[in-house]
C-alpha positions in Angstrom: 0.0 0.0 0.0 2.8 2.4 0.8 4.3 1.8 -2.6 1.1 3.0 -4.3 1.0 6.1 -2.1 4.6 7.0 -3.0 3.8 6.3 -6.7 0.9 8.8 -6.6 3.0 11.4 -4.7 5.8 11.0 -7.4 3.2 11.4 -10.2 2.0 14.6 -8.6 5.6 16.0 -8.2 6.7 15.3 -11.8 5.3 18.4 -13.5 6.8 20.7 -10.9 10.2 19.0 -11.2 10.1 19.2 -15.0 9.3 22.9 -14.9 12.1 23.5 -12.4 14.6 21.7 -14.7 13.3 23.8 -17.6 13.9 27.0 -15.6 17.4 25.8 -14.6 18.2 24.9 -18.2 17.1 28.3 -19.5 18.8 30.1 -16.7 15.6 32.0 -15.7 16.0 31.5 -12.0 14.4 28.5 -10.4 14.0 30.3 -7.0 12.8 33.5 -8.5 9.1 34.1 -7.4 8.1 35.6 -10.8 8.9 32.2 -12.5 6.4 30.5 -10.2 3.3 32.8 -10.7 -0.2 31.6 -10.0 -1.0 30.9 -13.7 2.0 28.6 -14.0 1.2 26.9 -10.7 -2.4 26.4 -11.8 -1.3 24.7 -15.0 1.2 22.5 -13.2 -1.3 21.5 -10.6 -3.8 20.6 -13.3 -1.2 18.5 -15.1 -0.2 16.9 -11.8 -3.9 16.0 -11.0 -4.3 14.5 -14.4 -1.2 12.3 -13.9 -2.5 11.2 -10.5 -5.9 10.3 -11.9 -4.2 8.3 -14.7 -2.1 6.6 -12.1 -5.1 5.7 -10.1 -6.9 4.3 -13.1 -3.9 2.3 -14.2 -3.5 0.8 -10.7 -7.2 0.0 -10.5 -7.1 -1.9 -13.8 -3.8 -3.7 -13.6 -3.5 -4.7 -9.9 -5.3 -7.3 -7.9 -6.3 -10.7 -9.0 -8.1 -11.9 -12.1 -11.8 -11.7 -12.3 -13.7 -14.8 -11.1 -10.8 -16.1 -8.9 -11.3 -16.6 -5.2 -8.6 -16.0 -2.6 -7.7 -18.8 -0.3 -5.8 -17.5 2.7 -2.8 -19.3 4.2 -3.7 -22.4 6.1 -2.2 -25.5 7.6 -2.5 -28.9 6.0 -0.9 -32.0 7.6 1.4 -29.7 9.7 2.6 -27.7 6.6 1.9 -24.1 6.0 0.2 -23.6 2.6 0.6 -20.0 1.4 -2.3 -17.9 0.3 -3.3 -18.2 -3.4 -6.0 -17.4 -5.9 -8.0 -20.3 -7.4 
């Protein structure tokens, strides 16, 4: 679960990091307040939210078990631990 949370946080931070690299490459001043005005921050936030929604949709579609399979939790059989599995 923690990996999925970090993935979404990373997806949110990507547009801001790319913009900071762009400012650094063009020598416009990454720390200059005029480079980070509200219009730019609005567009970056919108892009970040779109990336997060896409990440959520991807994880929802491509994680978990196949449809129609039932989870059998770990159990003991004849003194041996049988790991959980989908059947």
